[in-house]
MIGU-558079 format. One record per residue (C-alpha): x negated, y negated, z. Coordinates in steps of 0.05 Angstrom, whole numbers, plus 32768, in hexadecimal, padded with zeros to 4 digits. Layout:
BEGIN
XYZ/...
END
This chain:
BEGIN
7A79785688AE/7A39787C889E/7A05786D88D3/79BB786A88C4/79AF78AD88E6/79E978CF88C2/79D278B3887F/798C78CD888B/79A879138897/79CF790F8856/799278F9882F/7968792F8850/799A79648839/7995794887F2/794A794487F0/7945798687CB/78FE799A87BB/78E2796487E8/78FD798A8824/78CB79C08813/78907997882A/785B79BF884F/786A79D38896/785D799A88C7/785F79648892/7888792788A4/78CE79288888/78CC78DC8886/790E78B98877/791378998833/793978568835/7981786A8841/79C078538821/79D27826885C/799777F68856/799677FB880A/79DD77E0880A/79DE77B38848/7997779A8846/795F77908878/7951775B88AC/7918777A88D4/78DE779A88AF/78A277B588D5/786177CB88B5/781B77E288C6/77DE780788AE/77A0782C88C5/77B8786488F3/778478978906/77A778D98914/777078EE8945/777D78B38973/77B578A489A5/77ED787B8985/7813785889BC/78267820898C/786378488974/7887783A89B5/789077EF89AA/789C77FA895F/78D5782B896E/78F177FD89A3/78FC77C6896F/792877F58945/791077DC8901/793B77E088C3/78FE77F8889C/78B5780A88AA/788078028874/783E78288878/780878028852/77D27837884D/779D785A8877/77DB787B8894/77AB78B388A6/776078B788A4/775578F18873/771178E18854/770679258833/7705794987F1/772179878813/776C7986880A/777779B98842/775579898872/777E794F8857/77BE79778860/77AC798888A8/77A1793E88B7/77E5792C889B/7803796388C6/77E279488905/77FC790288F7/7841791E88EA/7842793F892F/783578FF8956/787278F28982/787978A78975/787578B1892B/78A878E9892D/78D878BB8953/78CF7885891F/78DC78B288E3/791978D08905/793E788E8907/791C785D88D8/7914785C888C/78CA7860887A/78A5784D883A/785A7852882E/782078468801/77D8785D880B/7793783F8813/774F785E880F/774F788B884D/779078AE883D/777F78AC87F3/774478D78809/770278B1880A/76E878708827/76EE783687F5/76FE786787BC/77207854877B/772E78778739/76EE78A18740/770878CA877B/770B7911875F/7744792C878A/777778F5877E/77AA7922875B/77AE79538795/77A9791C87C8/77E578F987A7/780F793887AE/77FE793E87F8/780F78F58803/785278FA87DE/7865793B8800/7856791D8845/788178E08837/78B9790C881D/78BA78F387D5/78EB791D87AB/78CE794C8776/78E9791F873F/78CF78DE875E/78B178AC872D/787678A9875D/786278EF8744/785478D186FF/781C78F386D7/77D678D686DB/77EA78978701/77F2787C8747/78287879877C/784178328773/788B78298780/78C177F68793/790277F387BB/793D77C387BC/796577B687FB/79A5778E8806/79DA776887DF/79C7773387AC/79C676F987DD/7999771F880E/7972774B87DE/792C775F87F5/78FE778187C3/78C377A987E0/788C77B887AE/785677E987C4/781777E7879A/77E3781D878E/779E77FE8793/77787841878E/778B786B8753/7773783D871C/7744780F8742/770078038722/76C278188749/76A677E28776/766577BB876E/763677C687A8/75FE779A87C4/75BE77BC87DA/75B977DA881F/758777A58833/75B5776D881B/75F0778C8841/75C9778B8882/75C07740887A/760877348865/7625775E889E/760A772D88D1/763E76FC88B8/7675773088AE/766B77328863/767677758842/764D77A08812/7671778F87D1/766E7758879C/76A8773E8772/76AB7755872A/76C7773386EC/76AE776686BA/76DD77798682/770E77B08693/770477AB86DE/774877B786FF/776C77C18740/77AE77DB8724/77A477F586DE/77CE77E086A2/7808780F86AF/781277F486F5/780B77AC86DD/784277B786A9/786E77D786DD/7862779E870E/7876776A86DB/78B9778E86D2/78C37791871D/78B677478727/78EB773686F3/79217759871B/794D772B8745/793C77278790/793A76F087C4/78FE770A87EB/78C7773487CB/7898775887FB/785B777187D5/783877A787FD/77EE77A787ED/77C177D68814/778977A3880D/778C7759881C/77A2772D87E2/779976E587F9/775C76E78825/771776D1880D/76FC770E8833/76B4770D881B/7697774F8806/76C977828822/770177A487FC/7736777287E8/7754775287AA/771C771E87AF/76EC77528792/771577508752/772277058747/773E770F8701/77717741871C/778277138755/778F76DA8725/77B7770886F9/77E677168733/77EF76CC8740/77FC76BF86F6/782E76F886F4/785576DB872F/78567698870C/786776B386C6/78A076DF86DF/78BB76A7870B/78BB76D88745/78CD76AD8781/78CC76C887C8/788B76EE87C4/786B77018807/782E772F880A/782277608842/77E177868849/77B777B38876/777177D28875/774A779E889D/775277B888E5/776B777488FB/77AA774B88F1/77AE770688D1/77D876DA88A4/77B876B98867/77D87682883D/77C2766687FA/77E5762487E9/77C0760087B2/77C775EF8768/77B376368755/77F376568770/783C7649875B/7851764087A4/7832765187E8/781D769A87E9/781976BE882C/77F676FF883D/7808771E8880/77D477528893/77E2778588CA/77AB77B788DB/77A477E588FE/77D5780F8923/779978308945/775C78118925/773777D18939/76FA77AB891F/76C377888944/76B6774D8915/76EC772888EC/76D3771188A9/76D776C88893/771776B6886F/7723766F8856/776E767C884E/777A76968895/77AF766E88BB/7796765188FD/77A9767C8938/77C476B5890C/779076EA891B/778A7726894A/7755775C894F/777677938978/77AA77C88965/77E877A88947/782577AD891A/7849777988F0/7891776188F1/78B8773C88BB/78F9772288D8/792B770288A8/796776D988BF/799976DE8885/79D076B888AB/79B776748896/79B97657884F/796D7653884C/79587694886D/7926768F88A5/78EB76BF88A2/78BF76CE88DF/787D76F288D6/7864770D8918/782C773C892E/78337763896F/7801778B8997/780277D289B1/782F77BD89EB/7860779B89BD/784B775489D1/784A771E899B/78037707898B/781176D58953/784B76BC892A/785A769488EB/789F767B88D8/78B576648893/78F37659886A/79027683882C/7903764787FD/78BB76388810/78A9767587E7/78BC765187A6/78A37615877F/78E075EE8799/78CA75FA87E0/788975D587D3/78AD759487BF/
END
């Protein structure tokens, strides 16, 4: 039997050009053959890890021995147009002991958000996105022929795990490469809004405004048509929350509705959103006539970062919020006919801080009956 560790060694030997990543970059494990074939039951995820801060949170993460860890962006705080500086920050993160332990034994997959993309709240206008993309993909050990190295487009990707009756699809979106520039309020207006934890941006419905871009939308439609029982959509920004005025899908209501329509039109049951960015953890749920079935968004942020003032969110589940360092867990019990899913956030000591349980068939129109 090929163990996870042995499989990773075999994949590392076959990585080819990806093994030539710059000295000190993380040789992160791509999902190995064992979990691709046998599936996943315990998925951990997180976001917002400042490489200049202590990161004790890796100890409880490693102790849980996850089948897979998903990085949802702000995996480092780069915030620069100098690629040498950005590379040094990746190197510093890659040398953190807890992270090195994780990547040595656990398959890792990742997308980016603004701070590892290169600039706070940046979108398609960021001038160094081509070079930043190469640093990102090198750090996460993407092969030289990876589809994520596509010309003039973002790093969106997907993975399938497990046999047909336990198949989990993980879709990682890119919310930076093609995203339209944001609409700002005035500085004076933001001072007033900030008192109620409202952000500096306004929603836009202008023609052509986009989060994903048309190529990514077409790709996503194809992905949602593929058979899977559970579909985890990794969005670096919150999808469900009403989140007034900060970066989130709520700033692009037409794009948000387009996602909901696409889930409905493709009959893609089992969708569960996970997100980062906010510097707090929460679970949001939309269950009304505007969605095909209850849609959940489990936010975990940050691995090091916290925030002083949670924003209002009409979709937040009571009791499902936490404002200190945290990581998220998705535990799936496949041993029962209607698989049981537990969504749990844990703190820096590995203690549970909130939890939500649901059954897989609740993520379908039939589950609403």
